[in-house]
N, C-alpha and C positions, 0 to 999 in steps of 0.2 A: 795794716787797712791789704794788702798781696796777698797774703795769706786767705783774707776773708772772702777778698772776688775770686781767685783761685778753688777756692772752698763752690761758693757758690754759683762757678762756674760747673764744678765738678758736679753736685746734684744736680743744673740742671739738665742736664744732657746724663744723665743719668735714670730724669724720670721720663725722656724723650728714648726710650728705650723703646721700640715698638715689637709689641706678645701679639701671637697669631698662631691660627685653629687654620691645617690645607684640609679639607676632605673628597678623594675622591670614591667615587662609587664606579663601578663596571663589571659588569660580569659577573657578578653575584658577589662580585666582592669589597671587603670596603677598608680601604687605608687613612689611615689617618695623619697626617705632618705636624708637627711646635713646628711654627719658628721664633726665632731670637734674633731681632735685629735682621741679619743675612745666614743666619744659621740655620737652618732646617733638620729636624731629624723626625725618625718613625717612631709615633705614639703609638700603633695598634696597627694590625697584631702586632704583638710578642709575644718573643721563646720565652714559651712556658716553661719555670723551673720548680721543682721535685719541693716540697716546702718541707720538714722537720718537722715535727710536734713539738713543742717547747716542753720541757720538764721543769715542776715543780724545785723547792728545795728539799719537798723532800723521798723526789725521784716517781713521784707520778706525770705520766705525763697527762697534762690539759691541752682544749683546743680555747678557741680565744672568745667562742659564741657561749660556752661556759659562765670564765673571764666578767663579760660582759655583763649575765645576768646576775649577778654574784655582786657588781657595781651599784645595776640600779634597785632608788629604792623611792619609797612616798616623799613628793616632794623634792624629788634629785634634779631633774626640768622643769622649765618654763613648760606652759601652756601651747599647746599643737599651735593652736589659732593666732599666739602670740610672737609665733615664728614664722609664721605665714603671713603675715598683714607685715611685718621685718625682711623678709626678703624679697617679695610685692613692692616693698619701700625700694626697697637698697633697685631690684630691680627697672622700677622706677626713673631711678637715675642713671642710670644706664644707656634710657632712652635719648637714640640719637647719637650714643660716646659710642658705639660701637662699631666697625664700618665695616664693609661687606667690597674687600675689591675686586672680586670677581665671584659671579654663576655665573653654570652654565649647567645647562639640565635639556639634556636629550632624553626624548619620551616617543619610541615609538608603540602602539598598540597593536596588541595580533593575537589570533587568538583562530581555530580549527573553523568558527565560524565565523560566518564573513562577519554577523549582525552580534557579537558580542564584539568580534572588532569596531564596529560601529559605532556603538554603543562607551566602549570604554575611554573612545579619545572624546566623543561628546560628553563624558567626565573626569577625563583631567583635563578638557579644556576648558572647563565651570569651574573647575579648582585652582587652577592655576589663574584664570581669572579674577579669582576673590583672595586669594595664597600675595602674588606681585606684589601688587595697591600697598597690599598692608605690612611685610618684607619692609619693599622702600620708606614706608609711609615709619617703621619704626630703625630703620638702622640706614645708617650714609654707605650708598648704594653705590659706585663706583663704573661696574658696567658689569649691566647681564644681559644675556645668552638663554631666552628658554622658549624650545623649538618640541612642539610635538604633531608628528606627524602617525598616518595612520599606514602597516601594512599587509594587505588581506592576503598575503603568499608563507608569513614565519609562520607560528603555532601557538609563539609565547612572546610578553611583553619585551621594551629591551629598554633598560636604563639607563643613561649614563650623567652621571652626578662631578663635576666641580666648581669648590666654593672653598673659597679662602676669605677670611673676615679673621677682626682683630682692632687691637688700642693703643693705645701709648700705657707706658709702666703710671704718670702721674695718676692718668685716668681710674687703673683700677686703685688706683691707691686711696686716689680721693673716694672713691663706691667703697672699697672696705675700710676704711678707718670710717664714715661715717657706720656704717652699719655694727662694726666693733663697739660704735658710742653705741648704737642703739638698744644694743645686746645688751647692754654693764646698765645701761639704764631699767632694761627687763629685766635683767637680773637681778638688781636693788630692791624697784618695788617689788617681787613677788617674795621675797622675804617679809 
């Protein structure tokens, strides 16, 4: 009895692991971090490593795109429309499960021409007015701070974004398993 309770407790704690993504954009530089529980590591930009082309058994060098072309054949994959329906169904199950823990956006409109700056400011305010309620409707948003300003002395717009979002492991497993079952049903009906 006690080992079963321990297994259930361990599975429960594993399911409550928080997985998240943090995105920062400032000074034309994008940085993306992944977060697992309290551990954060940088995903982008990454160091580029030189990849050596793989050799076949015969000693010839091939690249991956040629191998992919050889594998594809008629009836190899289900139709695009069915896959799109499957992805949309999975996305519908994600609605209100993703939590946006912070959304900070600073946009300062600027241009050499004051008229262009005013038009830029108006367009961005209109876009924020349309998109922010939709984001709050689609996701659980804990905190957001969006500010749009106009500066007639700068020559180009300045954008700063700091956003973090995530979900629990059990939510990802729920959506992933249901999408996998849907894919298996799609594949079996295609035969």
